[in-house]
N, C-alpha and C positions, 0 to 999 in steps of 0.2 A: 665357416660351418658353426651352426648353434647348437646349444646343447639344452634338452629339455628334461624336466623330471614332473612326475606327477605327486600331487599333495592330495591326500584323502579330504574330500569334501563331503559335508553331511547331505544325505539324500533328504529332499523336501517331502513332507507329508502329503498325502492326497489332497488336491483341491488348492495346492499352493504352487503354481507354476514356476520353474527357476527363473531367478532374474537373470539380467545380463551379465551383472558381475559374478553371479554364482556360476553361471555356466562356463564362464571363461576362466575363472581362477582355479581350475583344475591343475594347471600347470604353469610354470614359469620359464621364460626363456633367458638364456644366459649368451650373450653376443661374444663368446670367448672360444677359441679353438678346442676342440675336444681333447687334442693331444695334451693340452696343459693339465687336463684331468688324468685321463687313462690313455692307454693305446686304443686305438679305433676298433681293435678286435675284441675288446672287452669292456662294455660299458654298463655299468650298474643302473637299474632302473626301478623305481617303485611303482608297481602296477596297481592301481586302484581296483578292488575285487568287483565284479559285475554286480549292480543292484537292480537289474530287471525284474520287476514285480510279475507275477504269475496271472495272466488273465487268459483263460481257458477258451477252447474253441467251441464253444456252446452258448445258447442263452442262459443255460443253467450254470455255467461255469465260468462266466466272465465277471469274477469278483473285483470290485473297486477296491482301491488300495487303502481304505480305512477298516480293514477286518481287524478282529481283536488280536490279542496277544501284541498289541503296541508295546514297545520296550521304552527303557527310559530315555528321555530327551538326550539329544547330544546338541551342545550349543544351543539349548532351548528349542530344537526342532525334533518332534516326534519321529522315532523309527519304527518302521515295519519289520525289520529283521535286526538282530543284534549286530553292533558294528564289530566287523572282523578286522583284525590287524592287516596292515598292507603287507602284500607278498613282494619279496625282492628277487627279481631274475636278472640274468646276464644277458644282454643282446649284443650278438657280434657285429652286427651292420648298423651304422648310423642312421641309414635311410628308413630303417624299420620304425623308427621314433615317429616320422611323419605320418605313417600308416596308422600306428597305434593312436596318435594324436586325432588324427581324422576320424577313426572308427567310434572313438569316445564322443566327439561331436555329433556324429551321425546317430549314435545311440541315444542321446540325451534328445536330440531333435526329434526322433521317431516317437521316444516316450512322451514327449510333449504333444505330439499330434494325436497319439493314441489317448491320452487324458481327454483331450479337446473332443475327440470322437465319441467317447464313452459320454461325456457331458451333453453332446448334441443329441444322442440317442435317449438318454435318460432323464435329462434335466431340462429340456425344451418346454414341457408343460408347465414345470415347476416355475420356469422364468416367467412365461406368460401370466400365469396366476400372480407373481409377484408384481409384474408390471401394472396389472390391472388394481392391485392393492394400493400400490403407489401413487397411481394417478386418482384413486378414489380419496386418498389422504391429501392430496394435493387440491382436490376439489373443496374439500372441507375446510382446510386450513386457508385458502385463498378465496374461497366463495366465488369461485369462477370456473367456468368449464375449459379445459385447455384445447388448443386448436390441433385437433386430431384429424387424420385422413377419415374418410366417411365410414369405412368399416369399423375401424378401431373405435370412433365415436359411437357406433352402435353397440358394440361389443362392451364398451364402458358403461352405458346405460342398462343394459341387459344383465351385466355379471352378477351386481349385488342382489337384485330381488331373485334371479334365478337360484344363486347359492343359498339363500335363505330358504327358498321353497324346497330345495333338496335336502338341506340339513332338517327342515321340519318333517319332510318324508322320511329321513332316515331315523328320526326319534319316534316317529309315529309306527314305525315297523316293528318296535319292540313292543308296543301295546296293542295293536290291532291287526291281528292275524290275517284277515282277509286282504290286507295291503301286500302281504308277502306274495301273493298269487299275481299280482299286477306288477310289481317291481322286485324281483329276485336279484340278489347281490347289490342293491343300491347302497348299501352301506360299505362296499367293498373297497371304496376309494374316498378320499376326503372330497366333500361337496364342492370346494373350490375347483379341483381338476375334472370333477365331472361336468361341473358348468361350461368350463372351456372346451371341453370335448364336444358337448352337444353344440354349442354355439357355432363353433367352426365347422363342425361336420355338415350340420344344415345349411349353413350359408354356402359351404363348398358346393354341395349337392344341387341347390337352386339356382346358382349363379352360373354353373356349367351346364344345366340343362336347358336345350333350346327346343326340344321337340314338344314339350308340354307346356309351354308359356308360363316359364317362372314358377312351376310347381315341380314336386317329386312325389313319386309313389310312397305312400306310407310304408308299406311294407319293405321296400327298399331301404329307405331312410331308417327305418327301426333296426332291421338286421345290421346295416352298417354301423350305426351308432353302437349297437350291442357289442358287435365285434371289436370297434375301437376301444371301448372301455375294457373289454376282456384282456386286449393285448396289453393295455396299461397296467391293469392290475397284476399281470405276471410281472411285469417289471418292478412296479411298486412293492409288491409282497416280498420280491426276491432282495431288492435293496434294504427294505426294513429288516429283514431276516439277518443280513449280513452286516448291518450297521450298528456296530457296538463301540462304545468308547470307555476309555479307562474310568472316567467319572461313575460310570453305570455298574462297574465291576465291584465297588464297595458295597453296593445294595444287593449283591448277588445273595448273601446269606440270610437276608430278610424275605427272599421270594418264595413262593410255593413251590412244591415238588415239581409241578409242571414246567416252571420257569427254570428251575435247576436243570431238568432234563434238556430243555433246549440250550441252555449255556453248555451243557456236555455235549451236545451233538455239536455246537459250533466250535468247541475247543478240538473235538475229534476231527472235524471237518479242517481247521487251520492246520492242525498237525499232519494230516494227509497232504495238504497243500505244500506245506514246507519240505516234505519227503517226496514231492512231485508224484503222488499217488493220484493220477487224475481220474483213472476208471472208477476207484472206490469213491470219490467225490461225486462224481455222476450219479452213481447208483444211489447214493445217500439222498441226494438233491430230488432224485427221481421219486424215491418213496414218498418225500415231503411234499410233493407238488399235486395239487387236485387236478382231476380230469377236466376235459373241455367243457364248456357250458352247453354247447348245442344250439342249433338255431331257434327253438322254441323259447329258451331263456333270454338269448340275444334279441329277439322280436319282442318280448314282454317288456324287457328294461328298457330297450331303445323306445318304444311307444310310451311308457310312462315318463320318461325324461323329455320327449317331444310335447307331450301334455303339458309339463311343467313349464317348458318353454313358450308355448302357446298363451298359458295363463300369466307370464310375467314379461313378455317382450312386447314393447310398445314403440310407436313411431310418431312423430308428430311434424306438421308442416306449417311455418310460419307464414307462408305464401299468401297473400291477399286477405291477410287477417288484420282487423282493425284491434285497437288497444282494448275496446270494451266487449270484444267476443270472447267467448273461452276458447282455448287452444284446440286445434283439430289433432286429437290424440286417439290412436285407434291401433288395434293388435297388429303387430308385425308379421305373425303367421296365423293361419286359420286352417282348420281341418274342415275339408268338405269331400264331396263326391263328384266326379267328373266322367263323362262318357269319352273315353280316349282309346286309341289303340297303344297297347303296352309297348309292341315293338313298331317303330317308325316304318319299317319296310312293309309291314301287313296292314290291310285294310279293314280288319276286324276290330269293331268298336266294343268296349265293354265298359261298365260301370266300376270305376276304381275309386278307393279311399285315397286322397293325396293331401300333401301339406303344401298350401299356396302362399305365397309371400305378397306382401303389399308391393306395389309399384315403387313406392318410396324406398324400399329396401334395395331393389335393384339400381335406382338411380345413383350413379356414381360409383357402382360397385366395380365397374372394370377398370376404374382408376386407383382403386385402392385394394384390389384381390392380392396384391403382393404381400399384405400383411397377415394373410391367413396362414395357419401352421401347416407346415409341410415335414412329415415325420421322416419320410424315407429320402434323404438328401444324398448327393454323392458323397462317398467316404474319403476322408483325409488319409486314411492308412489302407493298406490293401486288405480286402475282405478276408474273412476266416476261410480257410480251406474248406471244401465241402467234404463232409465224411457220412451222411446220412440224409434221411427224408427232411430233418428239420435241424440239421446241424451244418451250419456254413452260413456265408453271406455276412449280414450284419452282425455286430457284436453282441447286442442287446434285443433290437428289435426283432419281432417274430419273422422268421425266414424259413421258407420252405423251398426245397428244391425244384419242384415241379408244381405248376398251375393246374390243378387236376378237375377244375369246373364243378366241384363238389362231388366228383366221382367216388364213392367210398370203395370200390374195387379197385380203382387205379391207386388210391391212397394205400390200402393194405398191401398191395403188390410192392409198391415203392418202399414201405415199411420194412418189408420182410426180404427184399433182394439183398445178395451178398455184396460186400463191398468190392471184393475182387472182380465181380462181373461188371460194376459200375466204375472202375477204377479209371478208364478212359474216359467216361463222361465227366466224372468228377475233375480230373486233371483239364480237361478242356475248359470247363467252366471257370475253373482257377486261372487259367492262362487268359481268358477274356477279362476276368476281374482284375488281373494284376497289371493290366495296360494302364498306364498313367496319362491323364488328359490335363489339360489346362484350357483357360477361356482366351480366346485370340481377342485381347484388349483393343487392338486398333480396329478391328471390324466391329465389336461392340459399340465403339463411339459412332461409327456410322450408322448403325442400326438404332441406337438410341436418338440420334439427331432425326433420322426419317419418321420414326414413331412419335417423336415429340411434334413432328411438322405436320401430322395428321394420319401417317400411314398411307395406304392405297397406293403403294408403290412395291416393287421388288417381292410380290407375293404377299406382304403386309396387309392385314384386313383395314379397311377404312374405319377410322375412328368416329366417323360420323354417321348417324341413322339416316336411313331414306325418309323423306317427308311422307306423312300419312294423308292420302288423298282427302280433300273437303267433300262434303255431301253435296250433290247436285242439288240446285235450287228447283228444279223440275220434278215433281214425285211420280215419274212415269216408272211403271214396274221394271222394264229392261235396264233402264238406266240404273236404278236402285241395286239392282241384282248384281250389275257389273261393278258398281262403286264397292258394294260389301266384299265382293271377290277381290277387288284391288286393295282393299284395306286388309283383308286377311293376308294377302301376298305380302304387303309391306311390313306387317307386324311379324311375318314368319321371317322376312329377311332380317329384320332388326334384332330379333331373339337370336338368330343364327350368328349375326356380327357381335352381338353382347357376348356370347359364349366365346367366340373366336378371340375376341378382345381380351377376354378374362384368360384364356388360355395362353395368349401372347404375352400379358403381363407377368404370368407365372414363369415362363421360360425365362423372360428378361431378369426377373427378380433372382432366379436362381443364379443366373450369369453374373449379376452384380454382386450377389454374395460370395461367390466362388473367384472372382477375378482377381483378388489379392493373393489366392492361395498359390503355392509352387505347383501344386498338382492335386488331384484327386481321382477317385476310382468309382467304378461302377460294378457292384456286385451282380452277378447274372444268375438267372434260374431259366428254366425250361418250360414249354408247354407240354402236353400229353403226348405230342409227336415227337418232341426232342429239339423243336426249334428254341434257340437261345435268345433271351430278352434282357436288358438291363431292368433292375428291380425300381430305379427311380425312373419315374413316369413322365416328367416335363422336360427337362433339358438332357436329351440323350442323342448318340449318334444313329439310333434307329428312326429319329423323328424326321422333320421336315428340313427343307433346304436352310431356314434360318438357324435352326440348332445345329446342323453339320457344318454351316459357315462359321458359327461361334465358338466350335470345338477344334482343338489341335493336340497333337500329341505333346506332352510335358517334356520329353527328351527329344532334343534336336541332334540331327545327325548331318555330317556334310553331304552335299548332294552327290557329288563324285560326276563322273562323266556320264554314266548310265542315268543316274537321277536327274540330271539336267534334262535329258532325253525325255524321261517319263513324265516329268513336270509338264513339259510342253503338251504331250499326249492328254495327260489329264486334264489341262485347261481346255483343250479342243472337244474333249468328251463332254466337260461341264457345259460347254457353250451350245452343243447340241445343234438342234435344227437340221439334222442331216449330216452335221460333221462328224459326229461320233461313228458313222457307218463308212467313212473314207479310210483309205489305206492309212498305215503309219505315217508313211511319207508324205501323203497328201494333208494329214493332220499337222505334222510338222511345219509344211509349207502354210498352212492356213495361219497358223501362230505367227510365223514370219512376216507374213503379209499383214498383221494386225498389231506389230509391236508398238507403233504410235498410239493406239487405242488402248493397249494394254498398259503402256506408261502412264498414259493420262488418267486411265481409271485408278491405278495405283496411287498417283500423285494428287488427285483431285476427284475423288468418288462423288462428292455432292454436288460441285459447281462445273465440272467438267463436261465433256460430251457424253459421259455416262453410257459408254458402250457395254459396260458389263450389265446394265439392266436389260440388254436384249437375250441374255442368256437364258437357257431354260432352268438353271439353277444359279440365279445371280449371286447371291451371297458366297457360295462356295466358289463361283468363278471369280468374284472380287478378290477372295483370299488368296487364290492361286495366281492372279495378276500381281498381288503385292509382293509374293515370295519370288516369281519369276522376275519381277523388276529389280528387286535386290540383287539376285543373282547375276542378271545381264549387265547391270551397273558396276559390278564389282570388278576388281583387277584379276581376281581369281575366282571365277563363277563355280568352279568345282568343289571350291572349299567353303562356300558359303552354307552355314547352317539352314537347316529345313525342318520345321516340327509339323509341316502339312501332311494329312494323310492321304495317300495315293489309292485310288479305288480301281479294283478289277471286278467288273461285273459279268455275270454269265450272259449268254446269248439266248434268251428265252429259256431258262434254266430248266424249267420243268420239261419241256419237250427235249432237252439235252439228255435228261435222265430217262426218258422213254426211248429216245433214239439208241442210247448205250443199251438199255434193258434188251431192245428187240433186233439190235445189231443189224440195222436197216441203213445201207450205204447212202440212198437218197435222202432219209430224214437226217442222217449224220451230217450229210453236207449242206444241209438247209439250215442247221444251227451250229456251224462252224467247228464240227468235230474233226474236219479234215483240213489239210493246208489249203490256201488259196492266195491270190494276189490282192484280193481285198475282202473284208468281211462280208459273208452272206447276211441278207437282211429278210428273215422270214415273214416279217410284219409286211414288208413292200411287195414280197412275192404273193402273199395272200391278197394283198389289195389289187394286184394286178388280174389275180384269177377273179376276185368279185367284180372287178371291173368288166371283165370278159364275159362273164355270166349276166350281168345286167344288160350288156351291149346287146347280146342276142335276144334277151327277153324283150327289150325295147322295140325290137323290130317286128315283134308279134302283134297280132290283132287284138286291140284291147276288148272287143266284144266277146273273143273267145278265151283270152288269157288277160284278166283284169289287171295283174301285176305289171302289165306292160307299161301302164301309166306311172305306176310308182317307180319303175325302173328309169323311165324318162326324167322323172323328178330328180333322182337320186345320181344318175350317172356321172354328173359333173362334180359331185361332191364326194367321191370315194377317193380316199388317200390312205396313207399310213396310219394316221392319227385315228381315224375313225374305227379301224379294225384292231387296233393294237390291243387294247384292253380285253376284247373278246378272245383273241388269239392267245394271250398271256394266261388268261384264267380257264380257258377250255380244258387245259390238262389238270386243272384243280376242280373239275367237276362244275363248272358254270352251266346252270340250267337255260333253257330257252328263254324263260322269263327274265332271268339274270342277264343275258346277252342282249334282250329287247331293251332293258332299261340302261344298259351301257350304251347302245346305240342312240338312244334317246336323248341321252345327256350330250353325246358328241354333237348330234344334229342341233339342239337347242344352241350349243356354243356357236355353231356356225352361222346361226340365225337367218337362214334361207327361209326355212319353213316356219311359218307362224301359227297356222291353223292347227289346233290342239288335235283334232279328229285325224288330219292328215299327217301330223307328226307320229302320232302313235302306229298307224297302219304302215307308213314308211318305215319306222324302226322294226316292226315285226318283220317285214320284208328283208330289210338289211342284215337282221339277226340270222335268218333262215339261210339267206345266200352265203354269208360268211362261214356258218358252220359247215355248209355244203362243201365249200372250197376247202376248209381245213381237213375235212375228212379225204378229199381228194390226194391231198399231199402227204397227210400222216395217217395212212392205212394201218400200218404196223403198230403205231401206237395206240390206235382205236381198237386194235385186236386185244392187245394187253391190257387196256382199261376193261374191256369186256369181260376177260378171264378173271380180273381181280374181282369185278362185280359179280360174277358168277360164284366165285369162291365165297364171297360174303352172303350171297343167297343161301347157299348151303349151310352155312354156320347159324344164321338167324333164323333158319326153318326150325332149329332146335331151341329157338328162345335163348340163344346164347350171343354174347357180344364178341366182336371180331377182336383179336388179339394177336400180336406177334412181337418178335424180338429184333431190335435193329442190330445192323452189324458191329455196333459198338457195345452190343450188350444191353441196351435200355429196353426195358419190358412196357410194351405200349397195350392199352385197352380202350378201344373206343367208348366214349362216355354216353352214347346216344340210348338213353332208356325212356320209356314213357313215365312220365312223374305221377306220383300219387299226391292227391290234394288232403290236407286236414287243416281244421279250423283251430284257432287258439284264441281265448278271449283276452284282451288287453284293456287298458284303461279308456281307450279312445274308440275302439271298435273290434269287431270280429277280423281276424286276419286270416287269409287262406295261404297256407304256406305249401310250397311244393318240394317233395323231396323224391330222391330216386327209387324208381319203382322195381319190381322183380321183371317186368315184362320189356323187352328190349324194343326199340323203335327200329323195325326192320328195314323200312324204306331209307331212313337216314342212315342206318349202318351201311347199307350197300351203296348209297350214293357218294357217302363221304370216304369210302376205304379208298378208293385209287388215288384221290389227291392227298389223303392223309399219309398213305404209303410212300408216296413220291416226296411228300415233306420230310418224313423221317429219313429217307435217303439223302436228301439235300443237307438236312442236318449232320448226318454222319460225315459227309464229304467236308462240311466246314469244319467239324471238330477234328477230323484227320488233319486238314491243313493247319488247324491253329496248334496243334501238338508238334507238327513237323517243323513250323515257323518257330515255335519256341526252343526246339532243340538246335535249330540252326541260328539262334541269336537274334531273330527278327521281332520286332514289334508287331503285333496283329490285333485287328478288330474286325469283327465279322457281322454282317447285316444280312443274314440269310444265304442269298447268292452274290453277295457284294463283299469282297475281302480287301481289307485297308492294311497299309504298311507305309514305312518311310519310302520317299522316291528313290534313295540309293539302293535299297532292298527290293524294289518292285520287280527287277528282272529275276532275282532269286525265288521269290514267291511265285511268279509266273510260271517256274518250273516245277515248284513244289505242288500247286494246286493241279496241274495236269497229271503229275506223277499219282498224286492221291486219288483222282478220278479214275485213273486207269487201274491202280490198286483195288479200288473199291468195287469195280465191274468185272476185275478178273474173278471176283468171288462168284460162286452160282448162286446169285440173289434169288431169283425166281424158284430154283429147286429147292435152296434152303427154306423159303416160305412154305412150299408145299410140305416139306418134310416137318416143320414146325407145326402146320395145320393138321397134319395127320397123326402128330404125337399128342397136340393139345385137344384135339376133337376125335377122339378113336371111334371108329364104327361109321363115320361119315364118309361118303364117296366125293371126291373132289375131281374137277376137270383135269387132264393132262396140261403140263405146262405147254403154252403155244410154241410152234416153230419159230425160229429166229433165222436172220440172215447172216451172212458171212462177212460182215464188216470187222476190219481188223482194229481193235482198240488201240494198238500201239500208234496208230496215225494221229491219235490226240496229242501225243508227244510232240508232233511236228506241226501242230496247228498254232500259228501266232495269235489268232483271234478267237481262240477258245473262250477266253475271258477277255473282254474288251473288243 
């Protein structure tokens, strides 16, 4: 038995991470029996007092550790608290020493990660500025251009001139009053920081935009740049206020009274910090903070900064240039006007001011986009707990609990709602944010190999562009028109590919940055309906198969017997192709029949038979193959550690909620709310109905019934995949036009119909028949949808937005209002800004209410399941109607999610909604709640295929 004692070690000042020797020398081990010192029942130990520094739970309260009141150095190291004498205690059990030792190591480790997280949030911009300055120095000293990636080389060339232009603008602001109107707050940041923000933001916008051919709307770019600057100003100003050093204190007496007042405030704040008076600190900082800028100021500042970028950023191409000709130097960006549709789904064309980049800027961008700044990265420590509208999530970066889509009404409600009412929502988001993730390094290696080889496999986009057709030699009008159309089509495909390549590069760059981390976290917030989303937008579990395959739980757990069973089911579900609709026994048999393929996929994913590539979700399937192979090859499969998240997905979850609301037995059976030998498949059932209708139509006389010809063309193309998307989105308010476009895409994929006119009419007919078949099966759901729409019609008739409260207490206000347009003058052009008007959009309010209400219910079910899983000690991640946990806990979670669904719908939801309406909208007459069936909700508890 060894004896350990602690020795006080000086805590390092902020910015100096503990070295290995410093972190390990808190204690010494003596390999001498404890009995030779003292009886085992009484062991004296010197305990080092906790030196955890206060980092508050709000943007305003996260003080870095170089606050003033630094005390005298200890061993040459500055202290932020006076060194306290070590305390001696007596420990009666020797094994407690190990726990104390381990806790001290964990505390040091956590503090180190927290310091790194703060640096990531507050110093990323500063580091980028310093990098450009260092590269500039290197260029001057060595008189050569460093070998840099494409985007970094561009930024390096633009950084100096843009910084100087901003500095000149900041100086001129003090002398030329008219410039203030065009560039408000331009002196609120150092010019170097502003230059970096503008360059990275504009490049990010033009490189990811594929609808408007390498350009971005000026109004969008200006507002986003203004917002980015405002967010950085908040961080910059706060850090500047709290950054005081001992050397500055000696000059305090020589400062004016204003400075003395500031020092007094700082001293008062630090005193409050030491006494843990957090609320008083919050109130003081709130008084010091200026209000939000507003969209007008953001747009003006953003426009002026873009104007300066246009004036200073240039590109040149040395291709095909002889030595005696001047270099081809031209502006990297230009401001122009284009006739385009603002929304790619709309056909309305208008003349918009845009920022267009030179083709040379985009060339090579998809290979170097990973060098762009990404402020909202996954966190190294758990996110701040949510406590209010803008109090939670990231430590310093601006974080709002709700994505309000600019709705001031929703923002005001969220700011004023009581914490007690929102307690469960806060706790559910904290639960999602506390799930620790890591990168699956083995899978990342496979992805990187396939991407380097050119992509175009396993869902990865092709890294090559399609060739642009050459102009035909014959100047015949029809051929020229066809050639122009084919050129436009090829250019559109290439722009889409460019955008998707950039997106893939960003995802992989995040994975590469995080792969060495032991774990990381995703802070979550919600949309106005209550659906939860990670605040980091690139590599997260709500994204595509690539992202989901690259992510796994950081904490591994032994599979156990039930875990091995669920891992096999999970693999069959990921392979899909109809396998996911088999019974559990048949899915297990499918896996057993493909063990050789599974082993081969795990051992040789690149050069083997690549069975995993045939899966619907190939990268997730490969991750499952690797995990299952490890287990089956182990001498003890049940004890193998698994980090893989196991998914349990709802069966057309929107219709499940409608079936529970309407208590209709037939609808409940169609979406697996009742037990059965094998899972029901509502998509296949709808496809059968559509086929029957078309078969009847095809036998009719085309002269009398023109759709007979369309039925004959389509009858052999009807399958589950054709109708799935329309059925899935029908409960979320898909319109006939939306259903038609969905059908058209599926028919294009089949490739049977090539004529554009025939394709359009066939899609119209297929959409009409599918919606008819859907109404025949889900009549009760249609009744409830109609009732919800009627209630919305009553409310909007008084020019009021539809609002309600979810079962978990979240207040929801639909944000659909008619916008008011107002013009502002900027240095580039007049910009037409739109803001929320007083008149509601009655049509949108009515059509969107049924799907939004259902979304608020599925989010409530997810949050209830998250809280129950937390209480049961389960890891949990939620993707709307897909719930994830460890394989060993999948059986427990299966019971929990069923119990919470029954608990949710045992509430009188529609009656509560009607009561909510009558209270919120007094004097309005609402239709009565529709009659419902006699389906017994307790049957859900017995349904094995309710989820999965």
